N, C-alpha and C positions, 0 to 999 in steps of 0.2 A: 784580428782587429788590433790596431796599434793605437794606444792612448797616450797622449802627451799632456801633462798637467803643468801649468805655469802658476806658481803660487806667489802671492804678494804679502808683504808684511803690513803692519798697522799703518805705515806711512805710504802705502800703495806702491812700494818699490818691489821689483821682482826679487824674490828671495830664494827660490829654488825651482828646478825643472826636474820632473820625473817622466820617464818614458818607459812603457812596458808593452809587451806583446809583439806580435808579428802580423804581417799581412798574410792571411791564409790564401794559398793559391791552389786552385783546382788544377789537376793534371792537364785538363783540356784548355786552360786559360792561357792567355798570352803572357809574355814576359813583362807586360806593362805593369802588372801588380807587384812583381818582385822589384821593379824599378821604383815604385812608390815607397816601399819599405827602405830601400837603399837611399833614396833621396832624403827622407826624414832622418835617417841615421847619419848621412853625410852632413846635413845641416847642423845637427846637434853635436857631432864630433868636431866640426869646424868651429862652432861656438866654444866648445871646451878648449880647443887648442888656442883660440884667440884669447880667451880669458886667462889661461895658464901661461902661455908663451908671450903674448903681447901685453896684456894688462897686468901680468905678474900676480894673478889672484889664484890662491889655492881653493878650488871649488870642492875639495873633498870628494871627488868623483868616485862613485862605485859603479862598476860595470860588470855585467855577465850577459850571457846570451839572452836577448830579448828584454834587457833591463838596463837602464842608465839613470843614475841619480846624481844631480849636482846641486850643491847648496852654496849660495853666495854669502861670504862673511858680511856681517852687518856694516863694517867699516868700508867695504868696497862698493856698496849699492848705490852711492851717489856719484861715483866716478864716471865721467862722461864716456870713456872708452868702454867701460863695463856696460853702461846703459845702452850704448850703440850696438854692441855685440849681441846682447840678449834680446833687444827689441827687434833686431834684424832676424834673429833665429825665430822669434815668436811670429813675426809677420810671414816669414817663409813657410813655417809649418802650418799656420792658419790657411795660407793659400792652397797648399796641398790638400788639407782637410776639406776645403770647399770643393775642390775638384774631385775628390775621392771620398765622399762622406760615408760610404759603406765600409771603408777600410781604415780610415784615420779619423780619430776624434780628438779634439782639443778641449780640455777642461781647464777651469780656473778655480783656484782655492785661495783661502786666506790663512796665514799663519799667525799665531799669537807670538808677539815678541819681536 
């Protein structure tokens, strides 16, 4: 199971994204499910790249196998480019979660501060 959490701050701005887990694939299953995991990973990696290279925002990304954490600095959360990048990532991951609810879960949280 792959879980992606989109957290918002007290002003309802996206403040962080956490993804953890893998889509478990039975040996008899098709490659469809490995593509699900790869698709979510690609979306989040593209968002990270867009934030860091295009919007010039240091998201303090921490990444290891099955785990990605990005936190948006408070001063960048109102930037139109930042909002567009993270909103697109959120919509895209939500769509995949709707198509594959047994494999991808989107959660939301609130951060203090």
